[in-house]
VOKOLNU-470351 format. One record per residue (C-alpha): x, y, z; residue number from 1. Coordinates in steps of 0.5 Angstrom, whole numbers, plus 500, padded with zeros to 3 digits. Last residue first. Example, Ala and Ser with C-alpha at 12.3 -4.5 7.8 and 13.67 -1.06 7.14 Angstrom:
// residues 2
[rec [527,498,514],2]
[rec [525,491,516],1]
//
This chain:
// residues 403
[rec [620,147,542],403]
[rec [617,151,537],402]
[rec [619,146,531],401]
[rec [616,141,535],400]
[rec [609,145,536],399]
[rec [609,147,529],398]
[rec [610,139,526],397]
[rec [605,137,531],396]
[rec [599,142,529],395]
[rec [601,140,522],394]
[rec [600,133,523],393]
[rec [606,129,520],392]
[rec [605,126,513],391]
[rec [609,132,509],390]
[rec [615,130,513],389]
[rec [614,123,513],388]
[rec [613,122,506],387]
[rec [619,126,505],386]
[rec [624,122,509],385]
[rec [621,116,505],384]
[rec [621,119,498],383]
[rec [629,121,498],382]
[rec [631,114,498],381]
[rec [626,112,492],380]
[rec [629,118,488],379]
[rec [636,116,489],378]
[rec [634,108,488],377]
[rec [631,111,481],376]
[rec [638,115,480],375]
[rec [642,109,481],374]
[rec [637,104,477],373]
[rec [638,109,471],372]
[rec [645,108,472],371]
[rec [645,101,471],370]
[rec [640,101,465],369]
[rec [643,106,462],368]
[rec [650,102,462],367]
[rec [646,096,460],366]
[rec [643,099,454],365]
[rec [650,103,452],364]
[rec [654,096,453],363]
[rec [662,097,454],362]
[rec [666,091,455],361]
[rec [670,089,461],360]
[rec [673,083,461],359]
[rec [676,084,455],358]
[rec [679,079,450],357]
[rec [685,080,445],356]
[rec [690,079,449],355]
[rec [688,072,450],354]
[rec [688,069,457],353]
[rec [693,064,458],352]
[rec [698,068,463],351]
[rec [695,073,467],350]
[rec [697,080,464],349]
[rec [689,081,461],348]
[rec [687,081,469],347]
[rec [691,087,470],346]
[rec [690,091,464],345]
[rec [682,090,465],344]
[rec [683,092,472],343]
[rec [686,099,469],342]
[rec [681,100,464],341]
[rec [675,098,468],340]
[rec [677,103,473],339]
[rec [678,109,468],338]
[rec [671,107,466],337]
[rec [668,107,473],336]
[rec [671,114,474],335]
[rec [669,117,468],334]
[rec [661,114,469],333]
[rec [662,116,477],332]
[rec [662,123,477],331]
[rec [656,123,472],330]
[rec [652,118,476],329]
[rec [654,122,483],328]
[rec [650,128,479],327]
[rec [644,124,478],326]
[rec [644,121,485],325]
[rec [644,127,489],324]
[rec [640,131,484],323]
[rec [634,125,484],322]
[rec [635,125,492],321]
[rec [634,132,492],320]
[rec [628,132,487],319]
[rec [624,127,492],318]
[rec [624,133,497],317]
[rec [621,138,492],316]
[rec [616,133,490],315]
[rec [614,132,497],314]
[rec [613,139,498],313]
[rec [609,140,491],312]
[rec [605,134,493],311]
[rec [603,136,500],310]
[rec [600,142,497],309]
[rec [603,149,499],308]
[rec [597,152,504],307]
[rec [600,157,508],306]
[rec [601,152,514],305]
[rec [604,147,509],304]
[rec [609,152,508],303]
[rec [610,153,515],302]
[rec [611,146,516],301]
[rec [616,145,511],300]
[rec [620,151,514],299]
[rec [620,148,521],298]
[rec [622,141,518],297]
[rec [628,145,514],296]
[rec [634,141,519],295]
[rec [630,135,519],294]
[rec [629,135,512],293]
[rec [636,136,510],292]
[rec [638,130,515],291]
[rec [633,126,512],290]
[rec [636,128,505],289]
[rec [643,126,507],288]
[rec [641,120,510],287]
[rec [637,117,505],286]
[rec [642,119,499],285]
[rec [647,115,503],284]
[rec [643,109,505],283]
[rec [640,108,498],282]
[rec [647,109,494],281]
[rec [650,104,499],280]
[rec [644,099,497],279]
[rec [645,100,490],278]
[rec [653,099,490],277]
[rec [652,093,495],276]
[rec [647,090,489],275]
[rec [652,091,484],274]
[rec [658,088,488],273]
[rec [653,081,489],272]
[rec [651,081,482],271]
[rec [658,082,479],270]
[rec [661,077,484],269]
[rec [655,072,481],268]
[rec [657,074,474],267]
[rec [664,072,475],266]
[rec [663,066,479],265]
[rec [659,063,473],264]
[rec [666,063,469],263]
[rec [665,056,467],262]
[rec [658,056,466],261]
[rec [659,062,462],260]
[rec [664,059,458],259]
[rec [660,053,456],258]
[rec [654,058,454],257]
[rec [659,062,449],256]
[rec [662,055,446],255]
[rec [654,053,445],254]
[rec [653,060,442],253]
[rec [659,060,438],252]
[rec [657,053,435],251]
[rec [660,047,437],250]
[rec [661,040,434],249]
[rec [663,034,437],248]
[rec [666,028,433],247]
[rec [664,021,432],246]
[rec [657,023,429],245]
[rec [660,026,422],244]
[rec [654,027,418],243]
[rec [649,028,423],242]
[rec [654,033,427],241]
[rec [655,037,421],240]
[rec [648,038,420],239]
[rec [647,040,427],238]
[rec [653,045,427],237]
[rec [650,048,420],236]
[rec [643,049,424],235]
[rec [647,053,430],234]
[rec [651,057,425],233]
[rec [646,059,421],232]
[rec [647,060,413],231]
[rec [646,067,410],230]
[rec [653,067,408],229]
[rec [657,060,408],228]
[rec [659,058,414],227]
[rec [666,057,416],226]
[rec [669,051,420],225]
[rec [675,051,425],224]
[rec [677,043,425],223]
[rec [680,041,431],222]
[rec [686,037,434],221]
[rec [689,034,428],220]
[rec [691,027,426],219]
[rec [693,024,419],218]
[rec [700,022,422],217]
[rec [701,024,429],216]
[rec [709,022,430],215]
[rec [710,029,433],214]
[rec [715,032,428],213]
[rec [711,029,422],212]
[rec [704,031,424],211]
[rec [707,038,425],210]
[rec [710,038,418],209]
[rec [704,036,415],208]
[rec [700,041,418],207]
[rec [704,047,415],206]
[rec [708,051,421],205]
[rec [705,056,426],204]
[rec [709,058,431],203]
[rec [708,062,438],202]
[rec [711,066,443],201]
[rec [706,069,448],200]
[rec [708,076,450],199]
[rec [700,078,451],198]
[rec [696,072,451],197]
[rec [695,069,444],196]
[rec [688,067,441],195]
[rec [689,072,435],194]
[rec [696,071,433],193]
[rec [699,077,430],192]
[rec [704,074,425],191]
[rec [711,074,422],190]
[rec [712,071,416],189]
[rec [716,066,412],188]
[rec [721,064,417],187]
[rec [726,058,414],186]
[rec [726,052,418],185]
[rec [731,047,420],184]
[rec [729,040,423],183]
[rec [732,038,430],182]
[rec [732,031,432],181]
[rec [734,028,439],180]
[rec [735,035,442],179]
[rec [739,036,448],178]
[rec [739,036,456],177]
[rec [744,030,456],176]
[rec [739,026,461],175]
[rec [733,028,458],174]
[rec [734,027,451],173]
[rec [729,032,448],172]
[rec [723,031,443],171]
[rec [720,035,438],170]
[rec [725,040,436],169]
[rec [726,046,432],168]
[rec [731,050,428],167]
[rec [729,057,425],166]
[rec [733,060,420],165]
[rec [731,068,418],164]
[rec [728,069,411],163]
[rec [723,074,414],162]
[rec [726,076,421],161]
[rec [728,073,427],160]
[rec [731,077,433],159]
[rec [730,072,439],158]
[rec [726,077,443],157]
[rec [722,081,437],156]
[rec [721,075,433],155]
[rec [718,071,439],154]
[rec [714,077,441],153]
[rec [711,078,434],152]
[rec [709,071,433],151]
[rec [712,066,428],150]
[rec [710,064,421],149]
[rec [714,057,419],148]
[rec [717,054,413],147]
[rec [720,048,410],146]
[rec [714,046,406],145]
[rec [710,053,405],144]
[rec [709,058,410],143]
[rec [704,064,409],142]
[rec [707,070,407],141]
[rec [712,076,409],140]
[rec [710,081,414],139]
[rec [704,083,419],138]
[rec [700,076,417],137]
[rec [694,075,421],136]
[rec [693,069,426],135]
[rec [690,063,428],134]
[rec [684,063,422],133]
[rec [687,058,417],132]
[rec [685,056,410],131]
[rec [690,057,405],130]
[rec [696,056,410],129]
[rec [693,049,412],128]
[rec [695,049,419],127]
[rec [700,046,424],126]
[rec [700,049,431],125]
[rec [706,050,435],124]
[rec [706,052,443],123]
[rec [714,054,444],122]
[rec [718,050,449],121]
[rec [725,055,451],120]
[rec [732,053,449],119]
[rec [735,047,447],118]
[rec [742,047,445],117]
[rec [744,044,438],116]
[rec [750,040,436],115]
[rec [752,040,429],114]
[rec [756,033,426],113]
[rec [762,035,423],112]
[rec [767,033,428],111]
[rec [764,034,435],110]
[rec [759,040,436],109]
[rec [759,042,444],108]
[rec [763,049,442],107]
[rec [758,050,436],106]
[rec [752,050,439],105]
[rec [747,051,434],104]
[rec [740,053,437],103]
[rec [734,050,439],102]
[rec [727,052,440],101]
[rec [723,046,443],100]
[rec [716,044,440],99]
[rec [709,043,444],98]
[rec [704,041,439],97]
[rec [697,043,437],96]
[rec [694,041,430],95]
[rec [689,045,427],94]
[rec [685,044,420],93]
[rec [681,050,417],92]
[rec [675,048,413],91]
[rec [671,053,409],90]
[rec [664,055,406],89]
[rec [660,050,409],88]
[rec [653,051,408],87]
[rec [651,044,405],86]
[rec [656,039,408],85]
[rec [661,036,403],84]
[rec [667,040,407],83]
[rec [665,036,413],82]
[rec [666,030,410],81]
[rec [672,032,406],80]
[rec [675,034,413],79]
[rec [673,028,416],78]
[rec [677,023,411],77]
[rec [683,028,411],76]
[rec [683,027,419],75]
[rec [683,020,420],74]
[rec [684,021,427],73]
[rec [681,027,431],72]
[rec [686,028,437],71]
[rec [686,028,444],70]
[rec [691,032,448],69]
[rec [685,035,452],68]
[rec [681,041,453],67]
[rec [685,044,447],66]
[rec [678,046,444],65]
[rec [672,042,448],64]
[rec [672,035,449],63]
[rec [666,030,448],62]
[rec [668,027,441],61]
[rec [674,030,439],60]
[rec [673,037,436],59]
[rec [669,041,431],58]
[rec [669,048,432],57]
[rec [664,053,429],56]
[rec [665,061,428],55]
[rec [671,061,423],54]
[rec [669,068,420],53]
[rec [676,071,421],52]
[rec [675,072,428],51]
[rec [668,068,430],50]
[rec [671,066,436],49]
[rec [674,072,438],48]
[rec [667,076,438],47]
[rec [664,070,442],46]
[rec [670,071,447],45]
[rec [668,079,448],44]
[rec [661,077,449],43]
[rec [663,072,454],42]
[rec [668,077,458],41]
[rec [663,083,458],40]
[rec [657,080,460],39]
[rec [657,081,468],38]
[rec [664,085,467],37]
[rec [661,091,464],36]
[rec [655,091,469],35]
[rec [660,090,475],34]
[rec [664,096,472],33]
[rec [658,100,472],32]
[rec [655,098,479],31]
[rec [662,100,482],30]
[rec [663,107,478],29]
[rec [656,108,481],28]
[rec [658,106,488],27]
[rec [664,111,487],26]
[rec [660,116,485],25]
[rec [655,116,490],24]
[rec [660,116,496],23]
[rec [663,122,493],22]
[rec [657,125,492],21]
[rec [655,124,499],20]
[rec [662,127,501],19]
[rec [660,133,497],18]
[rec [654,134,500],17]
[rec [657,134,507],16]
[rec [662,139,505],15]
[rec [657,144,501],14]
[rec [652,144,507],13]
[rec [648,150,503],12]
[rec [648,145,497],11]
[rec [641,141,499],10]
[rec [638,148,500],9]
[rec [639,150,493],8]
[rec [636,143,491],7]
[rec [630,144,495],6]
[rec [629,152,493],5]
[rec [629,149,486],4]
[rec [624,144,487],3]
[rec [619,149,491],2]
[rec [620,154,485],1]
//
């Protein structure tokens, strides 16, 4: 009865209570978003790394994947040594390069020699069509000799389809703005490139084609390695490093650790803003409950005078804080999810960020802890004014009310 009476008293001043609930909802939404941000990017990155089962990366010694232009030489030998390590299921070589799309310029052609105008640079990867982890085929088939797989955005923008011709150049004549050597390819398929940012134009060619175009024979940028079922990625990484000491081997856990170090400011930002949200919640609840207790000071004193236990009165006041924080959390949950979606969309529009990543990842356990913290803070904030009200000497409380 005391608890229900306290809660009803809370809503006698509806405008004041609704404003407080709005503030608590915003604080709860902010805390939820910061909780999702604190671990969301690293978890999403880890899932992306393990796409298609290739969870390990083998790179030039001391570098991270595509952190520099360094390559692994004698790639065929290194690939054989890695494949021979017990527990390795598949090895996928990758050579990254920047090529230029070219279009035939009949107006500038002299005689029978075709001339090509250079268009935009395109990130191109050389892959083994039988062991690749960069894209999912949407149409067509894996590329053979003289063939290429293009990304959806490139196909849509240029008007490519399976069977279309595609001219590529590796070097430009800077003075003339023309390609020095152009090679023609047939589009064998259109793919969804897993690591591309939104709208990125990408091409995948057989490894030998990219090696020939770039003058990097028997060289790759990295190897992606898939472990056999039941084999630990970390233990397999150690075995590969022992067999091939001239390279660096990273498991998903190690790459996620490096990602966390590079994005430490995201976690710090999340911690700071989350703490601010909790402080704001405590201040709002404490203010509203304190005002309410002060308005009902005489009522509380009268209840004490007729024998109502202090514990029951204190419980009723704490319930006000719990109700405020609880309703605020219910309002803040959909608000936080909506804001997270909008922020994710904005952040993923930045160049260089894979479209499949997510900065805000839902985690039920962490969400319950965060919202539970808001409700707990609400209860504690209501405890302070409640304790003051029930501990005030009864004679003094009645005298103050009479005055």
